[in-house]
C-alpha positions as CSV (number, residue, x, y, z in Angstrom):
1,M,113.2,63.9,101.1
2,F,110.6,63.7,98.0
3,K,107.7,61.4,98.0
4,R,106.8,59.0,96.2
5,S,103.1,58.0,96.0
6,N,100.2,57.4,93.7
7,N,98.2,60.4,94.6
8,S,97.2,62.9,92.2
9,N,98.2,66.2,94.4
10,K,101.6,66.8,93.2
11,I,100.2,66.7,89.2
12,Y,97.9,69.7,90.1
13,Y,101.0,72.0,91.3
14,L,103.5,70.8,89.1
15,G,101.1,71.8,86.3
16,L,101.0,75.1,88.0
17,I,104.8,75.3,88.4
18,F,105.3,74.6,84.6
19,L,102.2,77.2,83.8
20,H,103.9,79.7,85.3
21,S,107.5,79.2,84.6
22,V,106.2,79.6,81.3
23,L,104.7,82.7,82.2
24,L,107.7,84.4,83.8
25,L,109.8,83.0,80.7
26,Y,107.3,84.9,78.6
27,V,108.0,88.2,80.2
28,F,111.8,87.9,80.4
29,C,112.1,87.2,76.2
30,K,109.3,89.5,75.2
31,K,111.2,92.7,77.2
32,N,114.6,94.4,77.0
33,N,114.9,95.6,80.5
34,K,115.6,92.0,82.0
35,R,117.2,93.1,85.1
36,E,114.3,95.4,86.1
37,I,112.1,92.8,85.4
38,F,114.5,90.8,87.5
39,L,114.8,93.1,90.4
40,T,111.0,93.9,90.4
41,F,110.1,89.8,90.6
42,L,112.6,89.5,93.4
43,S,111.4,92.5,95.1
44,L,107.6,91.1,94.5
45,M,109.2,87.5,96.1
46,G,110.0,89.6,99.2
47,L,106.5,91.0,99.3
48,T,104.6,88.0,99.4
49,Y,107.4,86.0,101.8
50,H,107.0,88.8,104.4
51,F,102.7,89.3,104.3
52,E,103.0,85.1,104.2
53,Y,105.1,84.8,107.4
54,P,102.3,85.5,109.8
55,I,99.7,83.7,108.2
56,Y,102.1,81.2,108.1
57,I,103.0,81.1,112.1
58,L,99.0,81.4,112.8
59,K,98.4,78.9,110.8
60,G,96.2,80.1,108.5
61,Y,96.5,77.7,105.6
62,K,98.0,74.4,104.7
63,Y,99.5,73.0,101.3
64,K,99.5,69.0,100.5
65,T,101.8,69.5,97.7
66,N,102.5,65.3,98.5
67,I,105.9,66.3,97.0
68,I,107.9,66.0,99.8
69,K,107.5,63.5,102.6
70,N,107.3,65.4,106.2
71,K,103.7,67.0,106.1
72,E,105.3,70.4,107.4
73,Q,108.2,70.5,104.8
74,D,105.8,69.9,102.3
75,N,103.1,72.7,104.0
76,S,106.4,75.0,103.7
77,F,107.4,74.0,100.2
78,G,103.8,74.7,98.9
79,S,103.8,78.1,100.8
80,V,107.2,78.6,98.6
81,L,105.4,78.0,95.2
82,S,102.8,80.1,95.8
83,Q,104.6,82.7,97.0
84,G,107.6,82.8,95.5
85,L,106.3,81.8,91.8
86,F,102.2,81.5,91.4
87,V,101.8,85.3,92.5
88,P,105.0,86.9,92.0
89,S,105.1,85.3,88.2
90,A,101.3,86.9,87.5
91,A,102.3,90.2,89.1
92,I,105.4,90.7,87.1
93,F,103.8,90.1,84.1
94,I,100.9,92.2,84.5
95,S,103.0,95.2,85.2
96,A,105.6,94.7,82.6
97,F,103.0,94.5,80.1
98,N,101.5,97.7,81.9
99,F,97.6,95.9,81.9
100,G,95.1,98.0,83.7
101,W,92.5,96.8,86.0
102,S,90.5,94.2,84.0
103,I,93.5,91.9,83.5
104,K,94.2,92.1,87.2
105,L,91.1,91.1,88.0
106,L,91.1,88.2,85.6
107,F,94.0,87.1,87.0
108,T,92.5,87.5,90.5
109,I,89.6,85.4,89.8
110,Y,92.0,82.8,88.3
111,F,93.7,82.6,91.9
112,A,90.1,82.9,93.8
113,L,89.3,79.7,90.9
114,I,92.3,77.6,92.0
115,E,91.9,78.3,95.6
116,R,88.4,76.8,95.8
117,C,89.2,74.1,93.1
118,F,92.0,73.0,95.8
119,L,89.8,72.9,99.0
120,K,87.5,70.7,96.7
121,L,90.3,68.6,95.7
122,N,91.6,68.6,99.6
123,I,95.3,69.1,98.1
124,Y,94.6,73.0,100.1
125,K,93.2,73.6,102.8
126,N,92.0,76.9,104.9
127,N,91.7,77.2,108.3
128,W,90.6,80.5,109.3
129,W,91.5,81.8,106.1
130,R,89.1,82.6,103.9
131,T,89.1,83.2,99.5
132,T,87.7,86.2,100.1
133,Y,91.2,87.4,101.9
134,T,93.1,86.2,98.9
135,S,91.2,88.0,96.1
136,I,90.8,91.4,98.2
137,L,95.1,90.7,98.9
138,I,95.9,89.7,95.2
139,F,93.9,92.2,93.3
140,T,95.7,94.9,96.0
141,F,99.3,93.2,94.9
142,F,98.7,94.0,91.7
143,F,98.7,97.6,92.3
144,I,102.0,97.3,94.5
145,S,103.5,95.7,91.6
146,D,102.7,98.6,89.5
147,V,104.5,100.8,91.9
148,L,107.2,98.7,92.7
149,Y,108.0,98.2,88.7
150,K,107.5,102.0,88.4
151,G,109.7,103.2,91.2
152,I,112.5,100.7,90.1
153,R,112.7,102.1,86.8
154,G,112.1,105.9,88.1
155,G,114.8,105.7,90.6
156,N,112.7,106.3,93.9
157,K,114.9,106.1,96.7
158,L,112.4,104.6,99.0
159,I,111.5,101.5,96.9
160,L,115.2,101.1,95.7
161,K,116.1,100.2,99.6
162,L,112.4,98.4,99.6
163,T,114.4,95.8,96.5
164,L,117.5,95.2,98.3
165,N,115.9,94.6,101.0
166,N,113.5,92.0,99.4
167,V,116.1,90.8,97.0
168,F,118.8,90.1,99.9
169,H,115.8,88.1,102.0
170,V,114.5,86.0,99.3
171,T,118.0,85.0,97.7
172,Y,118.9,84.1,101.5
173,M,115.1,82.6,102.2
174,N,115.6,80.3,99.4
175,V,119.1,79.0,100.5
176,L,118.0,78.4,103.4
177,F,114.8,76.9,102.6
178,L,116.6,74.5,99.9
179,L,119.2,73.1,102.8
180,S,116.2,72.3,105.1
181,M,114.6,70.5,102.7
182,F,118.2,68.1,102.7
183,K,117.8,68.4,106.7
184,K,121.4,69.7,106.8
185,F,120.1,72.0,109.8
186,K,117.4,72.8,112.1
187,Y,116.5,75.4,114.6
188,Q,115.1,73.8,118.0
189,P,113.4,76.7,119.7
190,V,110.9,74.5,121.1
191,S,111.5,71.2,122.9
192,F,109.5,67.9,123.3
193,T,107.2,68.5,120.4
194,T,105.5,66.4,117.8
195,K,105.8,69.6,115.2
196,P,109.7,70.1,115.3
197,W,109.7,71.7,111.5
198,Y,106.8,74.1,112.1
199,Y,108.9,75.4,114.7
200,H,111.6,76.1,112.8
201,Y,110.3,77.6,109.7
202,A,108.3,79.8,112.4
203,F,111.7,80.7,113.7
204,V,113.5,81.1,110.5
205,K,111.0,83.2,109.3
206,I,111.4,85.8,112.2
207,Y,115.0,85.4,112.8
208,T,116.0,86.0,108.9
209,V,113.4,88.8,108.5
210,I,115.5,91.0,111.4
211,E,118.8,89.5,109.9
212,T,118.1,91.0,106.4
213,I,117.0,94.5,107.9
214,M,120.2,94.5,109.9
215,T,122.2,93.5,106.4
216,T,120.4,96.1,104.2
217,Y,121.5,98.7,107.0
218,F,125.3,98.1,107.1
219,L,125.0,97.5,103.0
220,E,123.9,100.8,103.1
221,Q,126.6,102.4,105.1
222,K,129.6,104.5,103.8
223,K,132.4,102.8,105.3
224,K,133.5,99.7,103.5
225,W,134.1,97.5,106.7
226,K,131.0,97.7,108.1
227,R,129.2,95.6,104.9
228,F,131.3,92.6,106.4
229,L,129.4,93.1,109.9
230,P,126.2,91.2,109.1
231,I,128.2,87.8,108.2
232,L,130.2,88.0,112.0
233,I,127.2,88.4,113.8
234,T,125.4,85.7,111.7
235,L,128.6,83.6,112.6
236,I,128.9,84.2,116.5
237,C,124.6,84.1,116.5
238,D,124.8,80.5,115.2
239,S,127.4,79.7,117.1
240,F,125.6,80.6,120.3
241,F,122.3,79.1,119.2
242,H,124.7,75.8,118.8
243,K,125.9,75.8,122.1
244,I,122.5,76.1,124.1
245,K,121.2,73.5,121.3
246,I,118.4,75.6,120.0
247,L,120.6,75.4,116.2
248,K,121.1,71.2,115.2
249,V,123.3,71.0,112.4
250,K,123.8,68.1,110.7
251,G,127.4,67.1,109.2
252,S,130.0,69.7,109.0
253,Y,128.8,73.7,109.9
254,W,131.3,75.2,107.5
255,A,130.3,72.8,104.5
256,Y,126.5,73.6,104.5
257,L,125.1,76.1,106.7
258,F,128.3,78.8,106.9
259,Q,128.1,78.6,102.4
260,A,124.4,78.9,103.1
261,R,125.1,82.2,104.6
262,F,128.2,83.3,103.1
263,V,126.8,83.2,99.2
264,P,123.5,85.3,99.8
265,H,125.4,87.8,101.8
266,L,128.5,88.0,98.9
267,M,125.5,88.3,96.0
268,A,124.2,91.0,98.0
269,F,126.9,93.5,96.9
270,L,126.2,92.3,93.3
271,F,122.6,93.3,93.8
272,K,123.7,96.6,96.0
273,K,125.7,97.6,92.4
274,W,122.6,96.8,90.0
275,I,120.4,98.7,92.6
276,E,122.6,101.8,92.7
277,K,122.7,102.1,88.8
278,Y,119.0,103.1,89.0
279,E,119.6,106.0,91.6
């Protein structure tokens, strides 16, 4: 799974992991409203994940962390780091401490410089993507983060619904991604390809977005039995995809992939209870 190499790529990425983990830890240590911070952070991850999906599918850029052996898995891992830690941690830091446009601009420049540096070091590659796009979208995202944070604290119904969707989605996606890193399952929607993991991740992203919307919808239903429908529907879909040989499972389905389905769905009930307290 993990790559043994003298290549220095991983040092830069590990450095960013450490830096942004410390930044996130600082926010949690300094702020008393930890649940609101946690929900906002996960919701921000959800937004960045959704934003990244079409760019990944259209091959806008490529990460080269050299941490994972398989190049496509390594690219996806870099994407998870960027969208799941680097950008959201900076956003929640800015929003939690109510920093203004100047700090937002400072962090935007920080991310732009990192991207340019990584391009020079050849540990990240832009295809049709440009650093200008990164700068504009990250600066805008910091303001969106403020709206989300204040919306959760203020009990905005629309934002709370969006938060439930995002929180479940990132939990689910992260578990599935971790399982795929150990190659316990793989979707193969395209046969006879030299890039099976690209098609796997592209398929999973689209499939999971649809499944998340469905799950969030049923969680909002008053009849409690309906809230268990998503996992049942997922099991039926898994059975169908496995039968037509789109879904490949290594080892026992019930020991690995089913657990990766069931646990996030179970956690969704807890997240819903948390979010309901702000309504």
